[in-house]
MIKOL-780905 format. One line per field, with one value per atom (N, C-alpha, C): residue number from 1; atom name; x, y, z. Coordinates in pm, whole numbers. Layout:
# MIKOL-780905
resi NUM / ...
name CA / ...
xx X / ...
yy Y / ...
zz Z / ...
END
This chain:
# MIKOL-780905
resi 1 / 1 / 1 / 2 / 2 / 2 / 3 / 3 / 3 / 4 / 4 / 4 / 5 / 5 / 5 / 6 / 6 / 6 / 7 / 7 / 7 / 8 / 8 / 8 / 9 / 9 / 9 / 10 / 10 / 10 / 11 / 11 / 11 / 12 / 12 / 12 / 13 / 13 / 13 / 14 / 14 / 14 / 15 / 15 / 15 / 16 / 16 / 16 / 17 / 17 / 17 / 18 / 18 / 18 / 19 / 19 / 19 / 20 / 20 / 20 / 21 / 21 / 21 / 22 / 22 / 22 / 23 / 23 / 23 / 24 / 24 / 24 / 25 / 25 / 25 / 26 / 26 / 26 / 27 / 27 / 27 / 28 / 28 / 28 / 29 / 29 / 29 / 30 / 30 / 30 / 31 / 31 / 31 / 32 / 32 / 32 / 33 / 33 / 33 / 34 / 34 / 34 / 35 / 35 / 35 / 36 / 36 / 36 / 37 / 37 / 37 / 38 / 38 / 38 / 39 / 39 / 39 / 40 / 40 / 40 / 41 / 41 / 41 / 42 / 42 / 42 / 43 / 43 / 43 / 44 / 44 / 44 / 45 / 45 / 45 / 46 / 46 / 46 / 47 / 47 / 47 / 48 / 48 / 48 / 49 / 49 / 49 / 50 / 50 / 50 / 51 / 51 / 51 / 52 / 52 / 52 / 53 / 53 / 53 / 54 / 54 / 54 / 55 / 55 / 55 / 56 / 56 / 56 / 57 / 57 / 57 / 58 / 58 / 58 / 59 / 59 / 59 / 60 / 60 / 60 / 61 / 61 / 61 / 62 / 62 / 62 / 63 / 63 / 63 / 64 / 64 / 64 / 65 / 65 / 65 / 66 / 66 / 66 / 67 / 67 / 67 / 68 / 68 / 68 / 69 / 69 / 69 / 70 / 70 / 70 / 71 / 71 / 71 / 72 / 72 / 72 / 73 / 73 / 73 / 74 / 74 / 74 / 75 / 75 / 75 / 76 / 76 / 76 / 77 / 77 / 77 / 78 / 78 / 78 / 79 / 79 / 79 / 80 / 80 / 80 / 81 / 81 / 81 / 82 / 82 / 82 / 83 / 83 / 83 / 84 / 84 / 84 / 85 / 85 / 85 / 86 / 86 / 86 / 87 / 87 / 87 / 88 / 88 / 88 / 89 / 89 / 89 / 90 / 90 / 90 / 91 / 91 / 91 / 92 / 92 / 92 / 93 / 93 / 93 / 94 / 94 / 94 / 95 / 95 / 95 / 96 / 96 / 96 / 97 / 97 / 97 / 98 / 98 / 98 / 99 / 99 / 99 / 100 / 100 / 100 / 101 / 101 / 101 / 102 / 102 / 102 / 103 / 103 / 103 / 104 / 104 / 104 / 105 / 105 / 105 / 106 / 106 / 106 / 107 / 107 / 107 / 108 / 108 / 108 / 109 / 109 / 109 / 110 / 110 / 110 / 111 / 111 / 111 / 112 / 112 / 112 / 113 / 113 / 113 / 114 / 114 / 114 / 115 / 115 / 115 / 116 / 116 / 116 / 117 / 117 / 117 / 118 / 118 / 118 / 119 / 119 / 119 / 120 / 120 / 120 / 121 / 121 / 121 / 122 / 122 / 122 / 123 / 123 / 123 / 124 / 124 / 124 / 125 / 125 / 125 / 126 / 126 / 126 / 127 / 127 / 127 / 128 / 128 / 128 / 129 / 129 / 129 / 130 / 130 / 130 / 131 / 131 / 131 / 132 / 132 / 132 / 133 / 133 / 133 / 134 / 134 / 134 / 135 / 135 / 135 / 136 / 136 / 136 / 137 / 137 / 137 / 138 / 138 / 138
name N / CA / C / N / CA / C / N / CA / C / N / CA / C / N / CA / C / N / CA / C / N / CA / C / N / CA / C / N / CA / C / N / CA / C / N / CA / C / N / CA / C / N / CA / C / N / CA / C / N / CA / C / N / CA / C / N / CA / C / N / CA / C / N / CA / C / N / CA / C / N / CA / C / N / CA / C / N / CA / C / N / CA / C / N / CA / C / N / CA / C / N / CA / C / N / CA / C / N / CA / C / N / CA / C / N / CA / C / N / CA / C / N / CA / C / N / CA / C / N / CA / C / N / CA / C / N / CA / C / N / CA / C / N / CA / C / N / CA / C / N / CA / C / N / CA / C / N / CA / C / N / CA / C / N / CA / C / N / CA / C / N / CA / C / N / CA / C / N / CA / C / N / CA / C / N / CA / C / N / CA / C / N / CA / C / N / CA / C / N / CA / C / N / CA / C / N / CA / C / N / CA / C / N / CA / C / N / CA / C / N / CA / C / N / CA / C / N / CA / C / N / CA / C / N / CA / C / N / CA / C / N / CA / C / N / CA / C / N / CA / C / N / CA / C / N / CA / C / N / CA / C / N / CA / C / N / CA / C / N / CA / C / N / CA / C / N / CA / C / N / CA / C / N / CA / C / N / CA / C / N / CA / C / N / CA / C / N / CA / C / N / CA / C / N / CA / C / N / CA / C / N / CA / C / N / CA / C / N / CA / C / N / CA / C / N / CA / C / N / CA / C / N / CA / C / N / CA / C / N / CA / C / N / CA / C / N / CA / C / N / CA / C / N / CA / C / N / CA / C / N / CA / C / N / CA / C / N / CA / C / N / CA / C / N / CA / C / N / CA / C / N / CA / C / N / CA / C / N / CA / C / N / CA / C / N / CA / C / N / CA / C / N / CA / C / N / CA / C / N / CA / C / N / CA / C / N / CA / C / N / CA / C / N / CA / C / N / CA / C / N / CA / C / N / CA / C / N / CA / C / N / CA / C / N / CA / C / N / CA / C / N / CA / C / N / CA / C / N / CA / C / N / CA / C / N / CA / C / N / CA / C / N / CA / C / N / CA / C / N / CA / C / N / CA / C / N / CA / C / N / CA / C
xx 85 / -3 / 86 / 58 / 138 / 114 / 214 / 209 / 99 / 75 / -34 / -166 / -186 / -311 / -339 / -236 / -247 / -281 / -216 / -246 / -391 / -434 / -572 / -675 / -651 / -746 / -743 / -624 / -616 / -689 / -668 / -726 / -875 / -926 / -1072 / -1152 / -1087 / -1160 / -1247 / -1359 / -1452 / -1387 / -1310 / -1257 / -1157 / -1080 / -980 / -1052 / -1160 / -1236 / -1306 / -1363 / -1427 / -1322 / -1208 / -1102 / -1064 / -1052 / -1013 / -1121 / -1246 / -1360 / -1356 / -1331 / -1325 / -1216 / -1101 / -988 / -1027 / -1083 / -1119 / -1223 / -1325 / -1433 / -1367 / -1278 / -1219 / -1136 / -1065 / -988 / -1072 / -1186 / -1278 / -1343 / -1378 / -1442 / -1341 / -1218 / -1115 / -1102 / -1112 / -1105 / -1230 / -1344 / -1466 / -1454 / -1404 / -1389 / -1289 / -1172 / -1070 / -1136 / -1209 / -1272 / -1371 / -1449 / -1553 / -1480 / -1376 / -1303 / -1235 / -1163 / -1088 / -1172 / -1287 / -1364 / -1492 / -1538 / -1662 / -1646 / -1569 / -1557 / -1453 / -1337 / -1229 / -1252 / -1306 / -1326 / -1416 / -1534 / -1611 / -1541 / -1466 / -1391 / -1281 / -1218 / -1117 / -1179 / -1301 / -1368 / -1400 / -1446 / -1480 / -1363 / -1244 / -1129 / -1044 / -1112 / -1048 / -996 / -1060 / -1017 / -892 / -863 / -743 / -766 / -675 / -681 / -591 / -642 / -565 / -462 / -492 / -394 / -268 / -281 / -161 / -81 / -130 / -59 / 68 / 179 / 309 / 413 / 520 / 640 / 754 / 827 / 939 / 1058 / 1112 / 1234 / 1359 / 1355 / 1472 / 1417 / 1461 / 1413 / 1469 / 1397 / 1441 / 1571 / 1656 / 1788 / 1826 / 1821 / 1858 / 1754 / 1801 / 1718 / 1649 / 1693 / 1636 / 1510 / 1401 / 1279 / 1287 / 1196 / 1194 / 1147 / 1209 / 1170 / 1065 / 941 / 827 / 774 / 720 / 659 / 506 / 437 / 298 / 199 / 187 / 101 / -51 / -83 / -221 / -273 / -196 / -235 / -252 / -166 / -178 / -309 / -348 / -472 / -593 / -581 / -686 / -689 / -573 / -567 / -629 / -609 / -673 / -828 / -876 / -1020 / -1068 / -987 / -1023 / -1034 / -938 / -933 / -1053 / -1086 / -1197 / -1328 / -1345 / -1468 / -1476 / -1362 / -1370 / -1384 / -1323 / -1337 / -1479 / -1540 / -1683 / -1774 / -1747 / -1827 / -1812 / -1687 / -1667 / -1733 / -1725 / -1794 / -1948 / -2002 / -2149 / -2182 / -2097 / -2124 / -2119 / -2016 / -2013 / -2133 / -2168 / -2289 / -2413 / -2428 / -2541 / -2541 / -2422 / -2415 / -2442 / -2397 / -2424 / -2569 / -2637 / -2784 / -2863 / -2809 / -2884 / -2869 / -2776 / -2758 / -2878 / -2923 / -3032 / -2986 / -3068 / -3026 / -3046 / -2955 / -2961 / -3065 / -3144 / -3241 / -3178 / -3234 / -3174 / -3209 / -3105 / -3129 / -3183 / -3285 / -3339 / -3239 / -3238 / -3139 / -3156 / -3056 / -3065 / -3038 / -3134 / -3121 / -3033 / -2945 / -2858 / -2948 / -2941 / -3023 / -2935 / -2991 / -2917 / -2917 / -2809 / -2810 / -2905 / -2967 / -3059 / -2985 / -3041 / -2970 / -2950 / -2839 / -2808 / -2906 / -2908 / -3002 / -2971 / -2846 / -2811 / -2865 / -2845 / -2886 / -3044 / -3112 / -3256 / -3306 / -3237 / -3272 / -3244 / -3128 / -3103 / -3201 / -3243 / -3344 / -3477 / -3513 / -3638 / -3628 / -3516 / -3502 / -3511 / -3447 / -3449 / -3594 / -3670 / -3809 / -3891 / -3868 / -3941 / -3909 / -3780 / -3739 / -3802 / -3819 / -3876 / -4024 / -4091 / -4232 / -4252 / -4163 / -4176 / -4152 / -4057 / -4025 / -4131 / -4222 / -4322 / -4453
yy -117 / -3 / 123 / 215 / 335 / 424 / 508 / 598 / 700 / 751 / 849 / 781 / 658 / 591 / 560 / 520 / 489 / 610 / 725 / 854 / 900 / 884 / 920 / 845 / 712 / 629 / 669 / 704 / 743 / 879 / 971 / 1103 / 1105 / 1013 / 1006 / 923 / 868 / 798 / 897 / 852 / 940 / 996 / 918 / 967 / 1087 / 1080 / 1184 / 1315 / 1306 / 1420 / 1481 / 1398 / 1437 / 1508 / 1455 / 1516 / 1652 / 1665 / 1791 / 1897 / 1855 / 1949 / 1988 / 1892 / 1921 / 2016 / 2003 / 2094 / 2235 / 2245 / 2380 / 2443 / 2373 / 2422 / 2457 / 2373 / 2396 / 2523 / 2551 / 2669 / 2793 / 2787 / 2901 / 2913 / 2805 / 2811 / 2869 / 2833 / 2888 / 3041 / 3090 / 3236 / 3301 / 3237 / 3295 / 3303 / 3192 / 3187 / 3290 / 3304 / 3395 / 3541 / 3570 / 3701 / 3719 / 3614 / 3617 / 3641 / 3573 / 3589 / 3723 / 3763 / 3890 / 4012 / 4005 / 4126 / 4130 / 4018 / 4021 / 3976 / 3873 / 3815 / 3895 / 3919 / 3976 / 4126 / 4210 / 4348 / 4365 / 4294 / 4314 / 4246 / 4135 / 4067 / 4166 / 4238 / 4330 / 4448 / 4490 / 4595 / 4549 / 4419 / 4367 / 4352 / 4334 / 4322 / 4451 / 4564 / 4688 / 4761 / 4741 / 4809 / 4754 / 4629 / 4570 / 4521 / 4558 / 4498 / 4383 / 4263 / 4138 / 4129 / 4181 / 4163 / 4245 / 4349 / 4434 / 4381 / 4281 / 4235 / 4163 / 4207 / 4150 / 4192 / 4118 / 4149 / 4172 / 4280 / 4311 / 4237 / 4143 / 4069 / 4147 / 4217 / 4295 / 4418 / 4535 / 4656 / 4675 / 4757 / 4777 / 4858 / 4817 / 4884 / 4909 / 5032 / 5064 / 5008 / 4922 / 4860 / 4737 / 4684 / 4560 / 4594 / 4520 / 4546 / 4480 / 4523 / 4471 / 4324 / 4251 / 4109 / 4106 / 4058 / 4065 / 3922 / 3903 / 3782 / 3819 / 3791 / 3840 / 3733 / 3740 / 3641 / 3678 / 3798 / 3839 / 3771 / 3763 / 3690 / 3538 / 3487 / 3345 / 3324 / 3417 / 3402 / 3402 / 3486 / 3496 / 3361 / 3303 / 3180 / 3067 / 3073 / 2972 / 2983 / 3106 / 3120 / 3066 / 3092 / 3037 / 2886 / 2826 / 2677 / 2624 / 2690 / 2640 / 2652 / 2759 / 2771 / 2671 / 2652 / 2550 / 2412 / 2375 / 2245 / 2223 / 2327 / 2314 / 2296 / 2367 / 2353 / 2213 / 2166 / 2028 / 1923 / 1939 / 1848 / 1853 / 1971 / 1981 / 1919 / 1938 / 1876 / 1723 / 1665 / 1525 / 1468 / 1542 / 1503 / 1501 / 1600 / 1612 / 1497 / 1465 / 1354 / 1223 / 1207 / 1080 / 1062 / 1175 / 1168 / 1137 / 1164 / 1132 / 989 / 923 / 779 / 703 / 600 / 523 / 439 / 442 / 354 / 209 / 135 / -13 / -66 / -166 / -220 / -282 / -251 / -301 / -450 / -528 / -670 / -691 / -777 / -809 / -873 / -839 / -897 / -1044 / -1115 / -1262 / -1323 / -1399 / -1472 / -1594 / -1627 / -1743 / -1871 / -1930 / -2051 / -2171 / -2255 / -2379 / -2469 / -2533 / -2619 / -2738 / -2775 / -2896 / -3017 / -3095 / -3208 / -3311 / -3385 / -3483 / -3604 / -3696 / -3809 / -3890 / -3910 / -3983 / -3910 / -3777 / -3704 / -3709 / -3699 / -3708 / -3846 / -3955 / -4084 / -4104 / -4056 / -4066 / -3983 / -3869 / -3789 / -3869 / -3929 / -4013 / -4125 / -4194 / -4303 / -4253 / -4142 / -4082 / -4046 / -3992 / -3961 / -4081 / -4184 / -4313 / -4376 / -4365 / -4419 / -4340 / -4208 / -4127 / -4163 / -4191 / -4229 / -4363 / -4454 / -4593 / -4588 / -4499 / -4499 / -4426 / -4347 / -4284 / -4356
zz -4 / -1 / 2 / -86 / -92 / 27 / 52 / 167 / 152 / 30 / 8 / 27 / -21 / -4 / 144 / 218 / 358 / 441 / 400 / 467 / 440 / 313 / 280 / 359 / 372 / 447 / 594 / 650 / 783 / 807 / 718 / 728 / 711 / 633 / 603 / 702 / 803 / 902 / 979 / 1027 / 1100 / 1225 / 1295 / 1422 / 1397 / 1292 / 1266 / 1230 / 1143 / 1107 / 1236 / 1316 / 1439 / 1530 / 1542 / 1619 / 1568 / 1439 / 1380 / 1406 / 1391 / 1417 / 1567 / 1655 / 1796 / 1834 / 1774 / 1797 / 1754 / 1639 / 1585 / 1671 / 1708 / 1794 / 1933 / 1984 / 2112 / 2112 / 2006 / 1992 / 2000 / 1922 / 1918 / 2058 / 2122 / 2257 / 2356 / 2341 / 2432 / 2422 / 2300 / 2278 / 2344 / 2326 / 2388 / 2538 / 2595 / 2742 / 2788 / 2717 / 2756 / 2754 / 2654 / 2650 / 2757 / 2789 / 2894 / 3026 / 3053 / 3182 / 3188 / 3083 / 3084 / 3081 / 3005 / 2985 / 3075 / 3126 / 3202 / 3346 / 3371 / 3506 / 3584 / 3533 / 3613 / 3646 / 3565 / 3606 / 3730 / 3738 / 3863 / 3980 / 3954 / 4060 / 4113 / 4023 / 4061 / 4142 / 4106 / 4180 / 4324 / 4331 / 4463 / 4555 / 4504 / 4587 / 4598 / 4562 / 4590 / 4461 / 4349 / 4228 / 4167 / 4180 / 4122 / 3981 / 3889 / 3753 / 3751 / 3745 / 3750 / 3643 / 3524 / 3417 / 3439 / 3530 / 3560 / 3673 / 3749 / 3868 / 3822 / 3866 / 3830 / 3933 / 3941 / 4020 / 3928 / 3945 / 3856 / 3912 / 3830 / 3872 / 3841 / 3727 / 3687 / 3616 / 3656 / 3597 / 3451 / 3376 / 3241 / 3245 / 3158 / 3151 / 3003 / 2962 / 2827 / 2729 / 2633 / 2536 / 2588 / 2697 / 2751 / 2827 / 2795 / 2876 / 3013 / 3101 / 3232 / 3234 / 3326 / 3342 / 3452 / 3410 / 3501 / 3527 / 3644 / 3686 / 3682 / 3575 / 3563 / 3620 / 3753 / 3818 / 3800 / 3770 / 3742 / 3620 / 3519 / 3393 / 3429 / 3516 / 3554 / 3630 / 3717 / 3784 / 3681 / 3583 / 3479 / 3400 / 3377 / 3306 / 3390 / 3518 / 3604 / 3598 / 3599 / 3577 / 3447 / 3337 / 3206 / 3217 / 3279 / 3290 / 3371 / 3479 / 3565 / 3485 / 3408 / 3336 / 3219 / 3149 / 3038 / 3100 / 3205 / 3269 / 3313 / 3366 / 3408 / 3286 / 3176 / 3058 / 2999 / 2994 / 2942 / 3029 / 3162 / 3253 / 3224 / 3213 / 3189 / 3049 / 2955 / 2819 / 2830 / 2897 / 2913 / 2988 / 3091 / 3169 / 3087 / 2997 / 2910 / 2811 / 2758 / 2661 / 2728 / 2846 / 2920 / 2954 / 2979 / 3011 / 2886 / 2770 / 2643 / 2600 / 2656 / 2626 / 2674 / 2601 / 2652 / 2774 / 2875 / 2986 / 2951 / 2990 / 2969 / 3060 / 3013 / 3100 / 3225 / 3338 / 3462 / 3477 / 3496 / 3516 / 3657 / 3664 / 3790 / 3881 / 4007 / 4092 / 4097 / 4061 / 4056 / 4189 / 4236 / 4360 / 4326 / 4417 / 4385 / 4377 / 4263 / 4237 / 4267 / 4351 / 4381 / 4259 / 4226 / 4109 / 4133 / 4027 / 4036 / 4088 / 4171 / 4221 / 4103 / 4119 / 4014 / 4037 / 3941 / 3950 / 4076 / 4109 / 4229 / 4355 / 4366 / 4477 / 4489 / 4377 / 4379 / 4425 / 4381 / 4424 / 4573 / 4621 / 4763 / 4851 / 4804 / 4875 / 4877 / 4771 / 4770 / 4866 / 4869 / 4966 / 5103 / 5141 / 5271 / 5313 / 5219 / 5249 / 5277 / 5198 / 5218 / 5352 / 5393 / 5522 / 5637 / 5625 / 5722 / 5739 / 5628 / 5630 / 5698 / 5673 / 5734 / 5884 / 5929 / 6073 / 6155 / 6098 / 6174 / 6171
END
């Protein structure tokens, strides 16, 4: 099988196409969530904690010198990214939960009581003899 034909078969599988669509939708969803967090969630949160703009929170590790820019530890952007992650993780969890609820429930099997195996022919004959002996002795 030629390499081109093998690649075409691989690329045209349903799972690969589904994965590609998922990645594209996920990237767009990530941008929406980033905008939601940065533009809608963080400003009111900043006001609640005293007018702090989270994207500006940073620690200067090394001041700017000449042409070299300052080296900053931008922990505010990190906090914003954590909010992004939490919102995306929650949305994915809710999506999986919704998909799982759409699945048809499998019929519940009735709880099986342990069934004793049927006695063998020898055991049945011995039980019959025992019962007959009990009847004779009474």
